[in-house]
C-alpha positions in Angstrom: -33.2 19.6 -17.7 -29.5 19.7 -17.4 -28.0 22.5 -15.3 -24.5 21.0 -15.0 -21.9 23.5 -13.7 -19.0 24.3 -16.0 -16.2 22.0 -16.6 -13.9 24.4 -14.7 -15.6 23.4 -11.5 -14.4 19.8 -11.9 -12.3 18.5 -8.9 -8.6 17.9 -9.1 -8.0 15.4 -6.3 -6.2 12.0 -6.5 -9.1 10.0 -5.2 -12.3 11.4 -6.7 -14.9 10.1 -9.1 -16.6 13.5 -9.5 -20.0 12.5 -8.0 -21.0 16.2 -8.2 -20.7 17.4 -4.6 -17.5 19.3 -5.3 -19.3 21.2 -8.0 -22.0 22.4 -5.6 -22.1 25.7 -3.6 -20.7 23.8 -0.6 -17.8 21.7 -2.0 -16.3 21.3 1.5 -19.1 18.8 2.1 -16.9 16.3 0.3 -15.1 15.7 3.6 -18.3 14.1 5.0 -19.8 12.7 1.8 -16.9 10.9 0.1 -16.4 7.2 0.3 -12.7 7.7 -0.5 -12.0 9.8 2.6 -13.4 8.0 5.6 -16.5 5.9 4.8 -18.9 5.0 7.5 -20.6 2.0 5.9 -21.7 0.3 9.1 -23.6 3.4 10.5 -25.1 4.4 7.1 -26.2 0.8 6.4 -27.9 0.8 9.8 -29.6 4.2 9.2 -30.8 3.4 5.7 -31.8 -0.3 6.2 -32.6 -0.3 9.9 -29.8 -2.8 10.7 -26.2 -3.7 9.9 -25.1 -6.8 7.9 -26.0 -10.0 9.7 -23.3 -12.6 9.9 -26.0 -15.2 10.3 -27.6 -14.4 7.0 -26.0 -16.0 4.0 -24.6 -13.5 1.5 -25.0 -10.3 3.6 -21.2 -10.2 4.1 -20.8 -10.1 0.4 -23.8 -8.1 -0.8 -24.9 -6.1 2.2 -28.3 -6.0 4.0 -31.2 -7.3 1.9 -34.7 -8.7 2.2 -34.9 -10.6 -1.1 -32.9 -11.4 -4.2 -34.3 -12.3 -7.6 -33.5 -13.1 -11.2 -35.8 -10.9 -13.2 -36.7 -9.6 -16.6 -39.6 -7.5 -18.0 -42.1 -9.5 -20.0 -41.9 -6.8 -22.7 -38.3 -5.3 -22.7 -38.0 -1.6 -23.4 -36.4 -0.7 -26.7 -32.9 0.7 -26.2 -32.6 -0.6 -22.6 -29.3 -2.2 -21.5 -31.1 -5.3 -20.3 -34.9 -5.4 -20.2 -35.4 -1.9 -18.8 -36.3 -2.6 -15.2 -34.5 0.4 -13.7 -36.0 3.0 -16.0 -39.5 1.4 -15.9 -39.6 1.7 -12.1 -38.7 5.4 -12.3 -41.2 5.9 -15.1 -44.0 4.5 -12.9 -43.0 6.7 -10.0 -43.4 9.7 -12.3 -46.7 8.4 -13.7 -48.1 7.8 -10.2 -46.8 11.3 -9.1 -44.9 9.6 -6.3 -42.0 11.8 -7.1 -41.5 15.2 -8.6 -38.5 14.2 -10.6 -35.9 11.5 -11.3 -32.2 12.3 -11.1 -30.3 10.1 -13.5 -28.1 10.0 -16.6 -28.6 10.5 -20.2 -26.2 10.4 -23.2 -24.2 13.5 -24.0 -25.6 15.0 -27.2 -22.2 14.8 -28.8 -21.1 11.4 -27.6 -23.5 8.5 -27.0 -21.1 6.9 -24.4 -20.5 10.0 -22.3 -23.0 10.2 -19.3 -24.6 13.5 -18.6 -26.8 14.2 -15.5 -30.4 15.1 -16.0 -33.5 15.8 -13.9 -36.5 14.2 -15.6 -40.0 15.2 -14.5 -42.1 13.7 -17.4 -42.6 9.9 -17.6 -42.1 9.8 -21.3 -38.7 11.4 -21.0 -37.3 8.4 -19.1 -36.5 6.8 -22.4 -33.6 9.3 -22.5 -32.0 7.4 -19.6 -32.0 3.9 -21.2 -28.8 2.2 -21.9 -25.2 2.1 -20.5 -22.9 5.1 -20.4 -19.2 4.9 -19.5 -17.3 7.6 -17.6 -17.5 9.8 -14.6 -20.5 12.2 -14.4 -21.4 14.6 -11.6 -24.9 13.3 -10.9 -25.3 15.0 -7.6 -24.5 18.5 -9.0 -28.2 18.6 -9.9 -29.4 18.3 -6.3 -29.3 22.0 -5.8 -31.2 22.8 -9.1 -33.8 20.3 -7.9 -34.2 22.1 -4.6 -34.4 25.5 -6.4 -37.3 24.1 -8.5 -39.1 23.1 -5.3 -38.7 19.3 -5.9 -39.4 17.6 -2.5 -39.8 14.0 -3.7 -36.9 12.6 -5.7 -35.9 9.3 -7.2 -32.2 8.9 -7.8 -30.6 6.3 -10.1 -26.8 6.1 -9.5 -23.7 4.0 -9.1 -22.2 3.3 -5.6 -19.9 6.3 -5.2 -22.7 8.7 -6.1 -25.2 6.9 -3.8 -22.8 6.8 -0.9 -22.4 10.6 -1.1 -26.2 11.0 -1.5 -26.9 8.9 1.7 -24.2 10.7 3.7 -25.9 14.0 3.0 -29.5 12.8 2.8 -30.5 14.3 6.2 -29.4 17.7 5.1 -31.3 17.8 1.8 -34.7 18.7 3.1 -36.5 16.0 1.0 -39.9 14.7 1.9 -39.3 11.4 0.1 -36.3 9.8 -1.5 -36.2 6.6 -3.6 -32.8 5.2 -4.4 -32.3 2.8 -7.3 -28.7 1.6 -7.4 -26.8 -0.1 -10.2 -23.6 -2.1 -9.4 -20.2 -0.8 -10.5 -16.6 -1.7 -9.9 -14.4 -0.6 -12.8 -15.3 2.8 -14.3 -12.9 4.9 -16.3 -13.0 8.1 -18.3 -15.1 8.2 -21.5 -11.9 8.9 -23.4 -10.3 5.7 -22.1 -13.4 3.8 -23.0 -13.2 5.0 -26.6 -9.6 3.6 -26.7 -10.9 0.3 -25.4 -13.5 0.1 -28.1 -10.7 0.7 -30.7 -8.8 -2.3 -29.3 -11.7 -4.7 -29.6 -13.3 -3.8 -32.9 -12.1 -2.3 -36.2 -15.4 -0.3 -36.3 -15.8 1.3 -32.8 -17.8 4.2 -34.2 -20.6 1.7 -35.1 -20.9 0.1 -31.7 -24.3 0.9 -30.1 -24.2 -1.4 -27.1 -21.6 -3.1 -24.9 -22.1 -5.3 -21.9 -19.9 -7.5 -19.7 -22.0 -10.6 -19.2 -22.1 -13.3 -16.6 -21.3 -15.9 -19.2 -17.7 -14.6 -19.3 -18.2 -12.7 -22.6 -18.5 -9.1 -23.7 -21.4 -8.5 -26.0 -21.2 -5.9 -28.8 -24.1 -4.6 -31.0 -23.6 -2.5 -34.1 -25.6 0.0 -36.1 -26.2 -2.6 -38.9 -27.8 -5.0 -36.4 -24.8 -7.3 -36.1 -24.0 -8.9 -32.7 -20.7 -10.1 -31.5 -19.6 -11.8 -28.3 -15.9 -11.8 -27.2 -14.7 -14.1 -24.4 -13.2 -12.2 -21.5 -9.9 -14.1 -21.9 -9.6 -12.7 -25.5 -9.9 -9.1 -24.4 -6.7 -7.1 -24.8 -6.7 -6.1 -21.1 -2.9 -6.3 -20.9 -2.6 -3.8 -23.7 -4.4 -1.1 -21.7 -2.4 1.6 -20.0 -1.7 1.1 -16.3 -3.9 4.0 -15.3 -6.9 2.9 -17.5 -8.8 2.1 -14.3 -8.0 4.9 -11.8 -7.1 4.1 -8.1 -10.6 5.1 -7.0 -12.2 2.2 -9.0 -9.4 -0.2 -8.1 -10.1 0.5 -4.4 -13.9 0.7 -4.4 -15.4 -1.4 -1.6 -19.0 -1.2 -2.7 -19.6 -3.2 -5.9 -23.2 -4.0 -5.1 -24.4 -0.4 -4.2 -25.3 -1.4 -0.6 -26.9 1.9 0.3 -29.5 1.8 -2.4 -33.1 0.8 -1.6 -33.0 -1.6 -4.5 -30.0 -2.8 -6.5 -30.6 -3.7 -10.1 -27.7 -5.3 -12.1 -26.7 -8.4 -13.9 -23.9 -10.1 -11.9 -26.0 -12.8 -10.2 -28.7 -13.0 -12.9 -27.3 -15.8 -15.2 -28.3 -13.9 -18.3 -31.2 -12.0 -16.7 -31.2 -9.0 -14.3 -30.3 -9.5 -10.7 -32.4 -7.6 -8.2 -31.6 -7.1 -4.5 -34.4 -5.4 -2.4 -32.7 -4.1 0.7 -35.6 -2.5 2.7 -39.3 -1.8 2.6 -38.8 1.0 0.1 -36.9 -1.4 -2.2 -39.8 -3.9 -1.9 -42.2 -1.0 -2.8 -40.2 -0.2 -5.9 -40.2 -3.7 -7.1 -43.9 -4.0 -6.5 -44.5 -1.1 -8.9 -43.8 -3.5 -11.7 -46.6 -5.8 -10.8 -47.1 -8.5 -13.5 -44.9 -6.7 -15.9 -41.9 -8.5 -14.4 -41.0 -12.2 -14.2 -39.2 -13.1 -11.0 -37.2 -16.3 -10.4 -35.0 -17.5 -7.6 -31.3 -16.8 -8.3 -29.1 -19.8 -9.0 -25.6 -20.6 -7.9 -23.0 -23.0 -9.3 -19.3 -23.6 -9.5 -16.6 -22.7 -6.9 -14.9 -19.4 -6.6 -11.8 -20.0 -4.5 -9.3 -20.9 -7.3 -10.6 -18.2 -9.5 -10.1 -15.6 -6.8 -6.6 -16.9 -6.0 -5.6 -16.6 -9.6 -7.0 -13.0 -9.7 -5.0 -12.2 -6.5 -1.7 -13.4 -8.1 -2.3 -11.2 -11.2 -3.2 -8.1 -9.1 0.0 -8.6 -7.1 2.0 -8.7 -10.3 0.3 -5.7 -11.7 0.6 -3.7 -8.4 4.3 -4.6 -8.3 4.9 -3.3 -11.8 5.6 -6.7 -13.3 4.3 -7.8 -16.7 1.4 -10.2 -16.6 1.9 -13.6 -18.2 -0.3 -13.9 -21.3 -2.2 -17.1 -21.9 -1.1 -18.9 -25.1 -3.4 -18.1 -28.0 -4.1 -21.8 -28.6 -5.3 -22.2 -25.0 -7.7 -19.2 -24.9 -10.6 -20.8 -26.9 -10.4 -23.9 -24.7 -10.5 -22.0 -21.4 -13.2 -19.6 -22.8 -15.4 -22.7 -23.5 -14.8 -24.1 -20.1 -15.4 -21.0 -17.9 -19.1 -20.5 -18.7 -19.8 -24.2 -18.0 -17.6 -25.0 -15.0 -16.6 -21.6 -13.6 -18.6 -19.7 -10.9 -22.1 -18.9 -12.1 -25.1 -17.1 -10.7 -24.7 -16.0 -7.0 -21.3 -17.7 -6.9 -20.1 -15.5 -9.8 -21.3 -12.5 -7.8 -19.5 -13.6 -4.7 -16.4 -14.1 -6.8 -16.4 -10.6 -8.1 -17.0 -9.1 -4.7 -14.1 -11.0 -3.2 -11.9 -10.0 -6.1 -12.8 -6.3 -5.5 -12.0 -6.7 -1.8 -8.6 -8.2 -2.6 -7.9 -5.6 -5.3 -8.7 -2.7 -2.9 -6.3 -4.0 -0.2 -3.4 -4.7 -2.6 -3.5 -1.4 -4.5 -4.0 0.7 -1.4 -1.1 -0.9 0.3 1.2 0.0 -2.6 -0.1 3.4 -3.6 -1.9 5.0 -0.6 -0.9 3.0 2.5 -1.8 5.8 4.9 -5.4 5.7 3.8 -6.0 2.0 4.5 -7.2 2.4 8.1 -9.9 4.9 6.9 -10.9 3.6 3.5 -11.3 -0.2 4.2 -14.3 -1.2 6.4 -14.1 -4.4 8.4 -16.2 -6.5 6.1 -13.5 -6.1 3.4 -11.0 -7.8 5.6 -13.5 -10.5 6.4 -13.9 -11.2 2.7 -10.2 -11.3 2.1 -9.0 -13.4 5.1 -9.4 -16.7 3.3 -6.8 -15.5 0.8 -4.1 -14.7 3.4 -4.8 -11.0 3.5 -5.1 -9.6 7.0 -4.5 -6.1 8.4 -1.3 -5.0 10.0 -1.8 -3.0 13.2 -1.4 0.3 11.4 -4.0 -0.8 8.8 -6.8 -1.5 11.2 -9.8 0.8 10.9 -10.2 3.6 13.4 -14.0 3.1 13.1 -14.9 -0.5 12.4 -17.6 -1.6 10.1 -19.7 -4.8 10.6 -17.7 -8.0 11.2 
């Protein structure tokens, strides 16, 4: 079921990823729900997980509160899944067990396989519609009201961080008896139209691409309708050819790569070729337990060092934010560095820490240049803690009015 409001209801604000609240009957709730207005991560983390980030626990500063982290894959991957299908399988089991009335998630638009379209799924067999990656904004939470109108009291929601933040901010007003939140990481979203332009830059047959994934081995994997596979090293992507607004300011200033307010985060970043699971509370542990012996769990690995990679990223962001052209690596050097990076660069959890620190730095630099007045409200304290080793500290006027965890 898809009861998405009309396109005319879409928001027209500078910092908005169209999570769906502005399309609801009470669009003014955005003031309390939006992570780009005045996020309250510290208090929400404490309410959702029972505690704030612990400075004594390794990796909670980077990834948020958690109980366990795993590398994981299903023994029998689901056809059409982006990885092995862990996220959709958990939701499918919730429906089979009648633990939820419906799952709020995304399916592909019928006219564009890459465009996400919100859907409420109430039959286990229909979870196959949600398999695979979509690219672009989609008002997932616009279907909260239709769910309520149908009497759904127990929901599972699968979403990206900006959607989950708004969901958690409004959770206590939704009247639900039970809510399961399955989060996927996200840092750099764009419009579906922009994504089609990107596909045209990296392959002469973009219309035949059926799968795209940025992988932890520093490559992008493409799959095609004819069964062909292709991997392109990150360094050989034409990123410098993209327009400056390809990634909007919202995504360049997102402070929640790892979807910290979900019960369980399922992604790839720390998985070294498998999926990476973070169970954050007892509900997250319950969700993982649903898979039983269908899933293979391993301890996550970690290798390499991130500091020089993050410093290099910082320099490029400063150039880009200042409007200066980025220096392109000579073509003869690209294959050499592309061979070195998967072998000597940050891997596993160190790769994940690298990306989180890069996002913290990117948020600070771009906000300083484009929206300096928002810095004290949009940047929680843990972002400054992650950036301090790279000579980024807040000026007096940039300090948060309500501090997050230190």
